N, C-alpha and C positions, 0 to 999 in steps of 0.2 A: 751624704753618709754613702758607703757603696754595699748592694745588697748583698747579704751572704748566698754564698751557691745555689743553686738548686741541687736537691741529694737524689732525684730521680728522673728519669728518663724514657719515654715512651715513643717507638718508632710505628708509624705506620709499616707498612711489610713493602706492599706493592709499590713500588713510585722511589722511595725515601732507601729502600734496603736492598729491592731485586729492583732490576731495573725496565721501564716501562714495557708493553708491547709494542708502539711504536719505535722502540730502539729497537729494538728484537725482531721486526719483519723482514731482516735481511736471515737468516736464523730458520723464520718462519720459512720462506720461500727456499732454502737452500735445502732442509729437510723434506719438502715436498717436489723439488726439483722444478720448482717453477721459476720464471726470469724473473729477475731482477725488478722490481718495482710495483709488483702484481697485486702487492698490497699497497693502496693507495693512499690509506687514511695514514694523516699525517700530529693529529690530534695538538697540543702544546708549541709541536718543533715547526709547526705551519699553521695554523690554528686558519688562517685567512683560504686556503683549500680546504679544510674539512667543516661543511657546515652543520653537519653532528656533532661536530665538537663545538663549536659556537654555540649550537643553542643549550648543549649542557651545562656549557661556563656561564649562561643568563638567564639557568633556571626554567627551563622549558622540558627537561628530562633528569633524571637522575644517572646517576655513572653508571648503572646496570643495564636501563634500557640503553642509553649507547652501545654496551659492548655486546647489548643481544643484535643492534643491529650488524657489528660487526660478524658475532657468529654466524647469522644467517649468510649474511654474502659470503664466508668461508664454507658452508656450506653447500649455496647452489656451484662456486666456483669446483668444489671437491666431491660432493655426493658423498661426504663424511655429516656426522652431526652436526646439529645446527646449536652447537653448545660452548662455550668458554672453555672446556675441560678439552674438546676437543683440538680446539685451536690454540692453546698453553700449551698443550702437548707438543704440539711442532716451533711455537715459539720460543718454548722455554726447555728442548728439547738439547741444548750444551751443555756443558759442563758446569761444574757450577760458578766458577772460575768466571766462566764467562757473560754470566747472568748477577752477580751479585757486584754492587757499589762499593770496590774497593775503600771510600773516605768513610762511609756506613760501618763495614765492618770494622775500620778503626776506630771510629768512634765508639764502638758497642763494646768493643774490646778494652778501650782504655776507660772508657767510665766501668768495666766489670772490676778493671783490676785496681783502678779509686776508690771500689766498695761504694758505688754506684748503683744501685737496684734499674735495673734494664729490663722493659716490657715490649711487646708489640701488640698495637690494636690495631688488625684489618675487618672487611665490610666480609671477604668473597675468596678467603684462601681456599676452605673446602669446596668452593662450586667454581674456581679456576685450575685448581690442579687436584691431577689422583692419589691417594694414597702412596702409590710406588713411587711418584716423584717426593712427595712430604718425605717419604723415609729416608731421600739420596741425599737430601739437603740438608748440610752437617749444619748450617746456622740457626736454622731453627732451634737447634740444640743449647743453644746459647744465649736465648732469652730466659730469666727467670720466671715470664709468666706471658703469657701470650692467648688472646683473649679472640675469637673469631666470630662477627657479627652473625653469617651465616648458621655455626652451630649451637647460637643463643637465640638465635629468633631476633634480634632485633641490631639496627644498623647505625653507621657512623651517620650524618649528627644528631640520634637521638642522645641526649643526656644519659641516658643509661647505658650505654654502653658505656663511655668513660666513665660512671662510675661503677661501674663494673669493673674493669681492670686497677680502678685504684683499691677497691675494698679486696680483691685476689694480690695485690702490693704489697697491700696494707701501710699504705700512703696516703697523703695527706694531697687534694689538691695545688696547694699553693706550694707545696713541695715538687713539682714535677713539671719538666718539659717536656713537649709533646711536638713530633715532627711528621707534618705532613705535607703531600703536592697538593692536594686538595680546600682550595680557597673553604667550602663550605663546611669541609669536617675543621677547619682551625677556627673556625665561625664559631661551630660548637662546643670545641674545647674550654672559648677565652669565656665561654656560658657559665662552665662550670668550676672554672676560678686554675685552669690548667696556665701554662706558659707557653701559647700557640709559637712554631715555627715556621713559616714554609720553605719546603724542599723543594725549588725548581728544575725537574728534570732536566730542561736545556743547559742549568747552570747550577750544579747541586752546591758546587762547595764553598760558595756565601750562609749556606742552611748550615752545613756541617761546624763549617767555622762560629758561628752565630749560639749553638748549640753546645759548643766546648767554653763560651765564653761565660757562659749561663752559668755551668756546672765547674767552673773552674780548672777544667782542664786545657794544658798545654794544647797550643796550635800546630798541627801538623809541619 
């Protein structure tokens, strides 16, 4: 028997919707007037070249700790504050269409047009971005519900994070697809009964296709 389509979609924001900092290193270098390749961290795009990323992926540090290292390197290089807000202010200085995945925007809008509830569940939105940047990102207004771990004081993969957004969206876990780029967060979603879908930033199309299949949406 074919399973009924899911009726809700929850995005992680940074990675599935926004391009990752790794994909925007050139924007930051451009904004700062730095030579291409100055930001040498590569994350999932060349994990063999990024020892800290390997440690993170093996469980030796969490994602916030990984980015704390990058922020300190950025501060040493530029003299600016050693924060992700300062670094992301340059990485994400481009126009919105330069920063958002077209496949994510199409999926979000197609889901809403089909009457599917759409939320965003992110760990560090207000840790990484200032209010002026948030105000100019029109995509944020398209989610029915947005939950930020920094605001809540709890972070994925803690089950409470998933429970918060399920309650605010008024949905059951078994009815929702959860899209994230980090395996640890997908494992947390699976624990609470969400249907996890991996979005690989290196090749995002399969993740978007699977979401469409699970939601009963036509493929692009």
